[in-house]
N, C-alpha and C positions, 0 to 999 in steps of 0.2 A: 202464660208462656214461660218456659224455663229460662233462667238467666242465660244470656247469650254467651256462647263460647266463641272466641275469636280465632282468626286464622284457620278457617275451615273447621270450626267446632273443636279447636284445640287451644288450650289456654292454661296459664298458671294461676289465673284468678279463681278464687273460691266461687262455687255455684250452689244453688239450692235445687234439689231434685225432688219432685213430688213422687210419692210411692203409695200404692194401693195394696190392700190385702193383709196388712198387719193387724194382729189381735192381742198380742201380749209382749212382754219384755224379751222373751226368747226370739220373737220375730225381729225385734230391734237388733239384738246381738247377731243374728244370722245375716241380716242385711249389711250391718256394719262390717262384719268379717268379709263378706263377699266384695264389698266396695274397696276395702283396704287391700284386698288381694289383687286388684287391678294395677298393673305396673304404672307408676307415675302418680298414684294417689298417696298423698301424705297422711291424711286423716279423714275419717267419715263419722259424723255424729248424726244419729237418727232420732227424731222426736216422734213418739207414738201418737201424742195428742194432735199434733198438726199434720202428721203424715208427710213430713218433709225430712230430707237428708241434706245436711250441710257438708260439702266436700271441698277439701283443699288439695293442692297438687305440688309435687316436686318436679314434675316433668310433664310435657304435653300429653294429654289424654283425649281420645276421641269420645264424643258424646255417646256414640253407639256402643262403645265398650262398657260404659257405665250402665246403660239400659240393659245390655245383655247380662251383665253381672247380676242385676236385680232380678231379671226374669229367670236366670239359671237357679237363683236361690228360691224360686217358687212364688215370687211376687210380681207386680207389674208397675210400669210407669204410665200413668194415665195419658190418653191423648187429649190434647188441648186444641181449642179453636183460636186461630191466629189470622189477623187481617194485615195484609201488606199493601202499601201504596206503590204502584208501578208507574214510572214515568218514562215516556218515550214511545208508547204504543200508538200506532196510527191506523191499523186495519186488523181484519180477522186473522191474517197469518201471524201477526204479532201475538195475538191472544193464544193461538195454538202453540207457538214457539215457547212462550212463557209458561203455559200450563205443562208442556212436556218437560221443561227444565225443572219446574217445581216438583212434579210427580216423580222425577228421578232422584230427588234428594232422599237419602236414607231417613226413615222415620215419618215421612209424609204418607198418609193413607189416602188423602183426596185433596185435589187442588182445583179450584174453579176461578177463572179470571173474567172480570167484567170490563169490557172496553170503555163503556160509558162512564162508569165511576172510577176507572183506573185503579181498581183494587182486586186483590187476590184473596179468596177465602180458603183457609187450609185447615185440615184436620190431621193430627198426628203429634209426635213429640220431637220433631226436628227443632234445632235451635235457630234463633233469629239470624245468626251469622251465616249458617249454611244456606238459609233461604235467600238472603241478600246476595251472597256470592253466586248462587245459581242463576239468579236474575241478571246479575252483572255479566256473567259468562255468556248469557244469551244476547247481550248487547243493550240492556236497558238498565235503569237505576231503580232502586227500591229502598223503602224504609218501613219498619214495622209500625202499625198504628197503636198508639198508646191509649186512645180513647179520650184524651184530655181536651178541654175546650180550647186550649192554646193551640194545639195541633190542628183542630178543626178550623180555627181562624186563619192559621198559616196556609192550610190547604185552600181555603176560599180565596185568600189573597193571591196565592200562586195561580189559581185558575183565572182570576180577574186579570192578572198581568199577562198570562198567555193569550186571553181573549183580546186584550188591547193590542198586543204585538201582532196578532193575526189580522186584526182590523187595519192596522197601519200598513202591514205588508200588502194586503189586498188593495187598499187605496193607492199605495205607491205603484204597484204593478199596473193598476188600471190607468193611472195618469201617464205612465211611460209607454203603455201599449196602445193607447188611443191614437197618438200621432202615427204610429206604425200602421195601424189599421187604415187610417185615412189616406196615408201616402200610397199604400200598396193596393188597397181595395177601391179607393176613390176613383181610380182610372176605369174600373169596371162598372162602377155604379153611377158616376156622374159624368155626363158628356163634357168634354173640354178639360177635364181634370188632368189628363195625361199631358196635354199641351201646356197647361198652366205650370206644371212641375218642371217641364223642360225649359220654359221661358224664365222661370224664377231661380230655382236652386240648381237645375240641371240634373240629369239622370244619375251621373256618377256621384254627386253629393247626396242625392236622394238615397242611394244605396249605403253610403257611408253613415248617414244619419240613422237609417233603420238598423244598421249593424250596431251602432253605438247604443241605441235605445234598447234593443233586444238583449244585448250583452248586459246592460244595466239591470234589466228585469231578471235575467238568469242568475247573475252573481250578486244581486241585491236582495230583494224579497224572496227570490227563488233559491238562494243558497242553502236553505234548510233541507231541500230535497237531496242535495249532493252530500251534505254533512251526515245525513242518515242513510241515504240510499247506497252509496258506494261502500261504506263499512259493512253493511248488510251483505253486499255482494262478496266481499272478501271472506266473510264467514260462511259463504255458500248458503245463505238464508235470505234471498231477496224478498223485498216487500213492495208496497205501493210506491214508497219513496224511490226505490231502485228502478222501478218501471218509469217513473217520471224523469229521473236523472239520465237513464240510458236513452230514453226517447228524445229528450231535448238535445242531448249531445249529438246523437245520431242525426237529428234533423239539422242541427247547425253545421255539422260536417258535410252533409249532403248539399246544403245551400252554398257552401263555400267552394 
């Protein structure tokens, strides 16, 4: 992957650009002149042996302008394979949204997103910064895979934490929901349950208790649906979280 250009592929930091098609010293000179002619490029040094160009800047330069300069000189910047970790996806619509955002990035020739592995595989010469910004604009978070064992360990630890959090949320929701089920459905399933509730806590306090428990479920373990669902609605890109959030709020309003 090319060295990332920040701020939407614009940076003052030097980068290294791979180049294909060079065969002699004149090719080197031609590419160097083409790159130096790009406004904002301070210097460009091309190495024939490594097929790399070291480029420094005096002003912000878009990555696409550098690629175009090389291609106009008769050479090419090779497409590379990049893997990006995507966080925050929950359903197939998330996958389609991220794929569309990545395919729209200049320099990307193909983008495939896998929901199960939470990764996107890309072909092209787009920069890491552009890819990450495209994912963030779609409402998710991303980082480029470096292939190191440390990152693999971090990813495994993150998945374990997420799994543990989901298990706690499900257990908490079940504990809070069970009394509601017993109080509300017990009258329909068990003879004498309705009279027992009236004699003990009373119908009014029964309703108050159910309200408190369901509110705790919605805004405790269920708060994740609102945090993701409503922002997706504001972006006019609803997902399954949006469906759950709207449905539960509508149900609560109808009951009140």
